[in-house]
KELODO-691245 format. One record per residue (C-alpha): residue in three letters; x, z, y. Coordinates in steps of 0.02 Angstrom, whole numbers, plus 50000, padded with zeros to 5 digits. Layout:
% KELODO-691245
ALAXZY ...
//
This chain:
% KELODO-691245
MET478845209849311 LYS479925224249259 GLU481495228349176 ALA481675217849012 ASP481125226048854 VAL482505227448728 THR481535238448613 GLY480205226748549 ASP480195215248393 PRO481765220648298 ASN481855203648218 GLN481925194148382 LYS483735191348439 HIS484025195148629 ARG484895182548729 VAL486125186648866 TYR486635174049006 LEU488365176149075 VAL488635166249237 ASP490395160449284 GLY490335165949463 SER491855156349526 GLY491095140549454 TYR489475143649547 ILE490335147349708 PHE491395131449716 ARG489905120949656 ALA488875128249794 TYR490175125549923 PHE490575107549884 ALA488705103549863 MET488535110950035 ILE489865099950121 ARG489205084750027 GLY487415088450088 ARG486855096850245 GLY488565101550307 PRO489225117850372 MET488045132350392 THR488285148750487 ARG487175162950538 SER486955168550719 ASP488535178750723 GLY489585164150671 THR489865169250489 PRO489915154250372 THR488485155350244 GLY488245137950167 ALA489065142450002 VAL488145158949997 LEU486465150050016 GLY486935138049881 PHE487515151449762 SER485875161749795 ASN484765146349771 MET485675143049599 LEU485575161449545 PHE483725162849594 LYS483285147149501 LEU484205154449349 ILE483165170449361 GLN481615160049376 ASP482095149949216 THR482515165449119 GLN480765172949162 SER480035158649061 ASP481045162148905 GLU480465178748829 ARG482105179848731 VAL483145180848883 SER483405199748918 HIS485085201348988 LEU485985192649135 ALA487635195849230 VAL488755185949347 ILE490615187649309 PHE491905185549454 ASP493775183349467 THR494675196549570 SER496365188949619 ARG497645176849549 LYS498805190149490 THR498345194049306 PHE499235198249149 ARG499535179349133 THR500635178749287 ASP501715191649205 ILE501885180449061 TYR502215165149162 PRO502385167749353 ASP502005149849394 TYR500275150549317 LYS499045143649442 ALA500455143049569 ASN499995125649624 ARG498115128449656 ASP497575124749834 ALA497075139749941 PRO495225140449963 PRO494465132150115 GLU494535142750277 ASP492665143850290 LEU492435148850107 VAL493545164250117 PRO492285175150208 GLN490955169850092 PHE491705177749936 PRO491085195849972 LEU489405189050021 VAL489075180649852 ARG489375197249773 GLU488155204649894 ALA486945191049852 THR487125195149661 ARG486825213249691 ALA485365210349807 PHE484495201449659 ASN484915216349553 VAL486055206849441 PRO487645215349384 ALA489155208849469 ILE490665211349347 GLU492505209949391 LYS494055218449331 ALA495765218549413 GLY497115210949306 PHE495925199149215 GLU495095182849246 ALA493245180549236 ASP493475170249071 ASP494185185248986 ILE492755196349037 ILE491545182748976 ALA492535181648811 THR492405200548790 TYR490495200248822 ALA490315185548699 ARG491165195348570 GLN490135210248598 ALA488535199848590 ARG489065192848424 GLU489395210448356 GLN487745216648420 ASP486745202048346 MET486345194748520 GLU486295176148568 CYS487505172348715 VAL487375158348836 ILE488845155248953 VAL488255147449108 SER489785135549156 SER490515118949116 ASP492285125549122 LYS493265117948974 ASP494285133748959 LEU492715142848898 MET492345130348764 GLN493465139248643 LEU492075152548633 VAL490735140848574 GLY490045143248398 GLY488745152148306 PRO487675162648430 VAL488735157448581 THR488335141448678 MET488645135048854 LEU487525127948982 ASP488125115749112 PRO487195122549267 MET487235106349366 LYS486645094249232 ASN485655107949148 VAL486155102148978 PRO486855113048834 ILE488605112648768 GLY488785115948587 VAL490025112848450 ASP489725093648450 GLN490005092448638 VAL491625102248620 HIS492205090848484 GLU491755075348588 LYS492855082148732 PHE494405088648633 GLY494305079048467 VAL494245096248372 GLY493005110448348 PRO493045125848463 ASP494145135248350 LYS495625122248386 VAL495355120848571 VAL496755133148610 ASP497945123448505 ILE497495107048597 GLN497705115348765 SER499315123148721 LEU499995106048683 ALA499155095548818 GLY499425109248953 ASP498345110049106 SER498915103349276 VAL497465112549371 ASP498095129949304 ASN499985123949296 VAL499975127549106 PRO501555117649055 GLY501075112148881 VAL502185098548800 PRO502685084948921 GLY501965067548877 ILE500645074048758 GLY498885072648814 ILE497275078148733 LYS497045063248621 THR498805064448554 ALA498625083448529 ALA497005080848435 LEU497865068248315 LEU499245080148284 ILE498165095748258 ASN496945086548145 GLU498445080448042 TYR499405097048032 GLY497975109748044 ASP498585121548180 LEU499935123448313 ASP501065134548212 THR501125122648066 LEU501365107748185 LEU502885115948274 GLU503655120848107 ARG503515103748037 ALA503875094148198 GLY505455087348129 GLU504415076748007 ILE503535067348140 LYS504015048648133 GLN503785044348315 LYS505385048548398 GLY504635052648572 ARG503415064848505 ARG504595072548385 GLU505925076048513 LYS504645082548639 LEU503885094548515 LEU505645100848456 GLU506215102748640 ASN504655111448696 ALA504035121948557 GLU504275138148646 GLN503395130948796 ALA501925126948689 ARG501855144148623 ILE501895151348797 SER500525140048848 ARG499445146448701 GLU499625163848771 LEU499075156948943 VAL497545147348878 ARG496895159248746 LEU495565170748811 LYS495715189348795 ASP494115196648710 ASP494565214548709 VAL494525218648896 GLU493955237048926 LEU492345236049024 GLU491395250549090 ILE489715241649059 ASN489255235948881 VAL488355219248856 ARG486775230048800 ASP486755237048973 LEU486585220849066 ASN484725220849061 ILE483745209249183 ARG482885219649318 ASP481785214949464 PRO482675217349631 GLU482345231749745 PRO481275224849883 ASP482235233150031 ALA483915227749968 LEU483445209849941 LYS482395208850101 ASP483935215750202 PHE485155203150126 LEU483945188250161 LYS483635194150337 THR485465197250380 ASN485975179850320 GLU484465171750398 PHE483905162650239 ARG482085157950295 GLN481635145550157 LEU482345155950017 SER481465171350082 SER479805162250071 ARG480165156949891 VAL480655174149841 ALA479065181749911 SER478005168649819 PHE478935173149657 TYR479045192149662 GLY477575195949770 PRO477095200949946 GLU478165216449954 PHE479665205049967 ALA479045195650114 VAL480215196250265 THR480065188350439 ILE481635179650501 ALA481615173650683 SER481755154950693 GLN482875155450842 LYS484015140150874 LYS485785146150839 GLU487215138950935 THR488305138950782 GLU487075129150682 ALA486825116850827 LEU488695113250808 ALA488495107350633 ALA486845098550653 PRO486685079550702 THR486395078450887 SER485485064550973 ASN486595050751041 VAL485475049551198 ASP485665068451244 LEU487545066751227 LYS487695051451327 SER486545056151478 VAL486935075551487 GLU487315080351660 LYS489175084451702 SER489785100551778 TYR491645102651791 SER492515116451873 THR494275123151917 VAL494715140151856 THR495865149151986 LYS495215166651964 MET495525177751806 ASP493725184351817 ASP493095166051797 LEU494295163751651 HIS493645179051561 LYS491855172151582 TRP492375156551486 ILE493255167151353 GLN491705178351332 LYS490575162951308 ALA491765155151182 GLU491695171551089 LYS489815172151083 ILE489635153851029 GLY491025153050908 HIS491855136350967 LEU492745127651107 ALA493505110851135 ILE495245111651206 ASP496445099351288 THR498175102751361 GLU498915092851506 THR500825091151513 THR502305082151594 SER502775071451437 LEU502015062751288 SER503355070551179 PRO502735088151145 MET504475095451118 ALA505065089151286 ALA503415092451377 GLU503015106951497 LEU501235114151502 VAL500335109351668 GLY498525114651629 ILE497245118151496 SER495415111351493 LEU494045119351392 SER492285114151349 ILE490935125051258 ASP489305115251300 PRO489065096451318 GLY489325091651499 GLU490125108051545 ALA492015109551553 CYS493385118051656 TYR495165114751702 ILE496475129451715 PRO497995123451811 VAL499595133451781 GLY501035121151819 HIS500625110051959 ARG501895106952096 LYS502055097552260 PRO502585078552234 ALA504455077052259 THR504245063452388 GLN502705069552474 GLY502215084752594 GLY501165092352463 PHE499315094952447 ASP498105105352546 PHE497305116652425 GLY496495128852551 ASP497055146252608 GLY497135153852431 ALA495675165652470 ASP494775160252314 GLY496205162152199 SER498095164752182 GLN499415153452251 ASP501055150552165 ASP502795147152244 HIS502295129752285 GLY500755136052389 ILE499655128452256 GLN498085137852206 GLN498225141052019 LEU498445155351900 PRO500155161251833 LYS500445153251666 SER500965168951582 GLU499305177351628 VAL498305162751563 ILE499205161951403 ASN498985181251372 ALA497165179551403 LEU496845164551297 LYS497875169851153 GLY496555180351070 ILE495235166951062 LEU496445153151022 GLU497075162950867 ASP495375170850823 PRO494925164650648 GLY493115165750694 ILE493145153650840 LEU493325134950799 LYS494515125850916 ILE494105107250932 GLY495365093650991 GLN495745075650999 ASN497395073250911 ILE497455092550918 LYS499215092050834 TYR499935088451004 ASP499075103251083 MET499515114350939 THR501395109850963 ILE501235113551148 LEU500395129951130 ALA501615134750992 LYS503015133851121 GLU501965146451223 GLY501835158251074 ILE500105153851017 LYS499635149050843 LEU498095138350864 SER496855140650719 PRO495615136350650 ILE495505118350707 ASP494475102850703 ASP495125085650757 THR494005071950822 MET495325059450796 LEU495455063450611 LEU493545064850596 SER493485046750649 TYR494935042150544 CYS494145049050382 LEU492525039950435 ASP493085023250488 ALA494855019650442 GLY495155000650455 LEU493614997450564 HIS494335002350736 GLY495595013450821 HIS495355032050841 GLY495975035651018 MET494795045651132 ASP494445031651256 GLU493955019851116 LEU492835032751028 SER492055037951194 LYS491535020251231 MET490905016651058 HIS489925032251024 LEU489465038751202 ASP489495023051309 ILE490725032151423 ALA492295024451492 PRO493485039651528 ILE494475040151687 PRO496105030251657 TYR497725040251672 LYS498405027351793 GLU496995030251908 ILE497605048151937 ALA499515046451912 GLY499825027951959 THR500895015651864 GLY502655009351853 LYS503915015651972 SER502635023952080 GLN501965033851931 ILE502005052651967 SER502035066951836 PHE500375075551791 ALA501155090951870 GLU501045081552036 VAL499235076252029 PRO498135084852151 ILE497175098052059 GLU495455091352118 LYS495825074752029 ALA496705083051879 THR495085093751856 GLU493965078151846 TYR495165069851720 ALA495615084651608 ALA493895092551602 GLU493155076151557 ASP494365074951409 ALA493805091651337 ASP491935087751369 ILE492015070551279 THR493025079351137 LEU491655091451112 ARG490275077651118 LEU491235067350997 HIS491385082250878 LYS489475084550876 LEU489225066850827 LEU490615064450702 LYS490705080850607 PRO488995079350526 SER489385061650476 LEU490705067350359 PHE489475073750241 ARG488295059350248 LYS489665047050215 GLY490475056450073 VAL492185060050154 ALA492035078850189 THR493155083650052 LEU494515071650108 TYR494465078750278 GLU494335096950231 THR495595096850092 ILE496875084250155 GLU496785078950331 ARG496345094950428 PRO497535106450326 LEU498935095150361 VAL498895096250552 PRO499845113150567 VAL501085106850433 ILE501525091250529 SER501545100950685 MET502855112650616 MET503905098150551 GLU503935090650724 GLN504475107150797 ASN505835108950667 GLY506645092250706 ILE508265086650626 LYS510055087250675 VAL511095071950712 ASP512925069150726 LYS513125061550900 ALA514975057050881 TYR514585047450720 LEU513215038250801 SER514305033350946 GLN515565026950820 LEU514235016850727 SER513685009250894 GLU515385003650931 ASP515614996650754 PHE513914987550760 GLY514324980650934 ALA515994974050877 ARG515224965450723 MET513854957750829 GLU515114949850943 ALA516054942450792 LEU514384936250723 VAL513984927550892 ALA515674919250891 GLU515344912850710 ILE513594907050758 HIS514214897550907 ASP515554889550804 LEU514274884450667 ALA513064877250805 GLY514524868250892 GLU514014875751064 GLU513684892051150 PHE511924898251172 ASN510974914351191 VAL510764920651009 GLY509414932951058 SER508344918351129 PRO507104911851001 LYS506824896251109 GLN508684891451118 LEU508934895850931 GLY507444884350883 GLU508214869850982 ILE509844871850896 LEU509114873050721 PHE507774859550728 ASP508284848250872 LYS510164847250868 MET510434851450686 GLY508854841750631 LEU508334854850495 GLN506674852850414 GLY505274865550427 GLY505234867550615 LYS503544872250685 LYS503094874750872 GLY501964888350931 LYS500794888751076 THR502164889851203 GLY502914873851144 ALA504424882451071 TYR504994882350890 THR504514897950786 THR506114906550726 ASP505414922550650 VAL506144931150499 THR505094921150377 VAL505744904550447 LEU507534910850450 GLU507494917850269 THR506774901050212 LEU508214892050296 ALA509504904350223 ALA508824902950052 ASP509114884050071 GLY510914887050115 VAL510874886150301 GLU512304898050348 LEU511864899050536 ALA510154906050486 GLN510864919550383 LYS512154924250518 VAL510724925950642 LEU509754936650524 ASP511314947950503 TRP511554948250697 ARG509654953150722 GLN509774967550589 LEU511304974650683 SER510564972350852 LYS508964981150797 LEU509924995750721 LYS510984997350876 SER509674996851003 THR508315006550909 TYR509415019050824 THR511265021650860 ASP511035020151050 ALA509355027051063 LEU509565041950950 GLN510975048751058 ALA509745049351211 GLN508325056351104 VAL509225072851065 ASN508235087751134 ALA509215097151262 ASN508475113951216 THR508635112351020 GLY510015100150997 ARG508915091050869 ILE507905075250863 HIS505965078150858 THR505055062750798 SER503185062450823 PHE502115058050664 SER500535048350692 LEU499105055750576 ALA497855040750600 ALA498915024850613 ALA498835016550442 ALA497105013650362 THR497845018850190 GLY498235036550247 ARG500085034150269 LEU500915043450407 ALA501925034250537 SER503245040050649 SER503825035550825 GLU505105040750956 PRO506145038150850 ASN505275028350705 LEU506135034950556 GLN505035025350433 ASN505855008850469 ILE507625013050440 PRO508185000350299 ILE508735009150142 ARG509264993850037 THR510664987950162 GLU512334995950187 GLU512014998050372 GLY510435006950344 ARG511265018550226 LYS512645022050353 LEU511345025750477 ARG510545039550366 LYS512205048150362 ALA511995052250550 PHE510605064250506 ILE511425080750453 ALA511115098450405 GLU511485113550511 LYS513055123150467 GLY512765133850316 CYS511325122950255 LYS511095107050151 LEU509785093650157 ILE508715089750007 SER507825073449981 ALA506465073949862 ASP505685056249823 TYR504315051549709 SER504935039349572 GLN503935023749564 ILE502395032449616 GLU501335017049655 LEU501665009049477 ARG501205025449401 ILE499565025949495 LEU499295007549452 ALA499495012349268 HIS498265026649293 ILE496935017449386 ALA497045001349286 ASP497135011249124 ILE498565001849055 GLU499045010848890 SER500715002648867 LEU501245007149044 LYS500595024549028 GLN501495027548869 ALA503095020148942 PHE503045031949091 ALA502645046848972 ASP504165042448864 GLY505265041149017 LEU505765023248988 ASP506505011449114 ILE504845003649165 HIS505594987349235 ALA506584984049078 LYS505064988448979 THR504044976149078 ALA505374962749054 SER505404965248871 GLN503494963948854 VAL503244949848969 PHE504714939148926 GLY504804944248743 ILE506634950048753 PRO507434965648675 LEU507824980548780 GLU509594981548715 GLY510844970248808 MET509534964448929 ASP510054952249059 PRO509984961249230 MET509224946249310 MET507734948149190 ARG507514966049234 ARG507554960849420 SER506244948149390 ALA505174960449306 LYS505434972949450 ALA504914959949577 ILE503344956349485 ASN502924974849453 PHE503004978849641 GLY502324961949694 ILE500724963749591 ILE500354979549690 TYR500414969449853 GLY499504954249780 ILE500954943049780 SER500724924549763 ALA501764912449659 PHE502504905749821 GLY503034923149874 LEU503784927849708 ALA504674911349698 ARG505544914949864 GLN506044932349798 LEU506744926449638 ASP507414909149699 VAL506434900049564 SER505174886649575 ARG503364890549604 THR502854883449435 GLN504144895649350 ALA503504910149463 GLN501704906449410 ASP502204906349232 TYR502944924449258 ILE501374930049339 ASN500274922849201 ALA501334930749065 TYR501194947249157 PHE499294946549159 GLU499224941448979 GLN500314957148935 TYR499294968649050 PRO497514961949056 GLY496984978649125 ILE497854974349287 GLN496934957949312 ARG495344967349273 TYR495724980649404 MET496114967049534 ASP494484957849503 GLU493374973449497 THR494184980049657 LYS493974964549751 ALA492144963149690 PHE491824981149741 CYS492594978149917 LYS491554962749944 ASP489944972349902 LYS490414988549995 GLY491574982850133 TYR492894995950083 VAL493945002349934 GLU494275020449889 THR495785030549836 LEU495685042549685 PHE495385056449814 GLY493945048549905 ARG494825040550055 LYS493885024950114 VAL494865010550176 HIS493764998250262 LEU494174979850254 PRO492964970450362 GLY493874954250336 ILE493474953850152 ASN491984942050173 ASP492714932650316 LYS492394913550324 ASN494184911150371 GLY495164908850213 ALA496764916150277 ARG495934932050337 ARG494884933950176 SER496474931350069 PHE497404944750176 SER495964957150150 GLU495904953449965 ARG497684957549948 ALA497434973550053 ALA496014977949937 ILE497114977949789 ASN498474987749868 ALA497475000549969 PRO496815011749825 ILE498615012549762 GLN499555015049922 GLY498195026049992 THR498225037349830 ALA500105038949847 ALA499905043850028 ASP498545056649978 ILE499645064249844 ILE501165067349953 LYS499995074350086 ARG499285086249960 ALA501055091449917 MET501565093950096 LYS500025104650124 ARG500535116349986 LEU502415117150010 PRO502595129050161 ALA501555142450068 ALA502435139849903 LEU504165141049976 ASP503635156050077 GLU502925164749924 ALA504575161449832 GLY505485169549971 LEU506415153350021 ALA506935149050197 ALA506805130050175 LYS506095119650321 MET505205103450292 LEU505935091250423 LEU505365073250384 GLN504115062850282 VAL504635044550247 HIS503345036050140 ASP503595043449969 GLU505085055150021 LEU505165072550098 ILE506755079350186 PHE507085098450188 GLU508465108950271 VAL508965122950151 PRO510205137450156 GLU511615132750038 ALA511335148049923 GLU509475142649897 THR509655124249856 ASP509395125449674 LYS507855137449681 THR507125127049824 THR507305111049724 GLU506355118349582 VAL504915124349696 ILE504895107049784 ARG504905097049623 ASP503485107649543 ILE502365106349689 MET502615088049718 GLU502415083549533 ASN500805093149515 ALA500125087949687 ALA498655077349615 ALA497935092449523 PRO496645099049517 ALA495665085549603 VAL496335071549492 GLU497185073649317 MET498465059449313 ALA498605050049152 VAL500475048049186 PRO501735061049243 LEU502285060649427 ILE504215061749429 VAL505235067149585 ASP506995063249605 ALA507915075949713 GLY509655075549792 ILE510685087749889 GLY511965083250026 ASP512675087250195 ASN511765072750266 TRP510235061750226 GLY511275047750157 GLU512125059250028 ALA510495067949984 HIS509575051849956 
//
């Protein structure tokens, strides 16, 4: 085999293959994480995507050898996101995710791979790979060569035609004019016009809002081209389309400049010089040996000849062992060896080992479960299963005891308490390097806590893996994800209970007072078990198809949430005190009214006494006794009675609401203000809800009622710092929009695209009444159905909400499904899928397991069926806002804005922003949130964000 002969038969057209390098890289990477899992060479450098890329390139080379007409080959790469297009439109590609951490160091290696195979690697600053491909395609046409573009990227389809075709490298199928027409509804020459109208959420090309590819094709086929369409837009009969085109004509023209490929890039190498050449043996052998590609080396030698043979030692690499499945038996029975580090020399030995192996499990021990109030007591590390250490830095003698005997200090340093431990500052300084080293993976169980603790010590923990989140991605809905439960489940090990070393109740001591010997056994075990769990759980991500969920949503969110918790939010303590007094006075007045209605005094907070009043003394119907023999008086019972006109029941509901707001919020919040920061720091639970929703605690800010006057008053207590404002950014009806997308309901999609009042629209369609002059009660009924359907509402439940008969409620539901049959189809198909698989999925691959879906108990089965209908919708909404949260810090930083993200409450994000930056910040927030689904999912309906600005949360919302 030699350099391709380009001087042979003059009548034979030569064929050039142009490989879209970026497409190859990302396909190789995601194929890798779906398949064998992460791969590194002995020095810890990730190489999985490089191997995948090399395999694909080598296969293409082999395929071209069998086609004598293929004479030229090159791989075209992007250089950076800043190109001439960002000069035209600064937000071009602004919403794209940063590449995965482990992919970044592989970008230069794929270029090395290309050159090692002696294939030209072409790139040019200021231009995208697509522009270079377009230029070479033009040169090929001019020089009477055939051109095959190895890519499935739709942006390149505008080049197809005549001697230019495309080849989908994964499906190995050609893409010609017919395939382009099938995708866009027009020929390749009109693809730019279509994309100019439809835009592209992946590349942040604006297009014309509300016009998708299908509508764009109809318009271009009718008017011929974009310019003619825009000139004659006023003739379009449909009001919505006409107005959108007239309002966004210039935006469409800008979009055309962004999507139209530049085919006159000045390139140093002409297409005629991209000849296929055999690789140089030494260069290719060095590349294969350096990257330890044994199997590929064997195939290369078999194809090119014995001079390419290279011997690669088959040593077992620690870094590969981390990614490979490990035997459960080994991890369960491994012998334990735990030590206390009290000398800096010993600490440096652990650090050196971590540097060599490339990973460590870490756990922090502190004085409090609240990270912003906690003090660091010690750090535990584990690098090999069964081997761990504990580094005490903050232990002290118990306040009520004479202290511990820790020896004479000959083997380590003693602090002011006479306790043998290292100074915290020295330990932090020594560990900072490895804990911030991007080449050393830090593994934790709920590592967000440790990240926040270490951030207070000046350490930015990165990169990280979290065993809690690994379990959460794998088995959400099947079990809890705490370390004790996971340890018992996967390792058959019951970890030492905290109460065993610190006691319980009034006699419980702080971890800082635990004897170091006991603390070592407890803390080192935590790090050891975390490492063992990681070895078991991480490889399962790829086998179970949830690696992308973990790598692109859950893992990157950890530092974002940690920073939110550190930011906290300011509260007005004087206002809270005033609210508490007001709520207390109103509660007293309600108690007096309740006693008057009951005809006697009783403890309103006692369910037992309340039940006796309602069902024994007053003789009301519907009383049911529980296992204790007392009547049930929960909210469902009281709401039913209140709906039947029982005033006492309504008064008790009012009293309970005020009581909860007072005890949980207005009283408690005053005590939860951090003494150091003057702010409240809620804790966000990352693995609480199976659907992916975040939860918060201490305080729980997710449960503040927003539909009541009292709840709205409470939100006013959360205020901005002086010189700042709060911005509330809230997704508008996101779950209904997701339902319209998932169930593919054309009328709902069009209503959202047109910006209509969706509840009024639904009322008009379901009840057959005009939009103009609509009775608000009909809109309210439609709203109840719209949201109720998402949660699998029954006729009984809807009847209670609307205060109508069950028969009338069922008629409403029937009419709804007749109008939107796609929703019924979605519900039936989703339940069937869940019964077969045991889980449902969000649009982003999150699996929500519902083991009760096939339960023999009808109530449990029905509950799971309702959950199955809702979970893909609510879970997708949770994924979307998480994707937005992940992108926002970088986007705000790149825009030079000082905004801080403070809170997430379901579909709402709260930011604290300098007053002078509110408008610009709102633009950035809205842009990121509205495009958060892309590029993974291209929503069929627009996501809309309502943003408000105020001095407090109530005003902003």
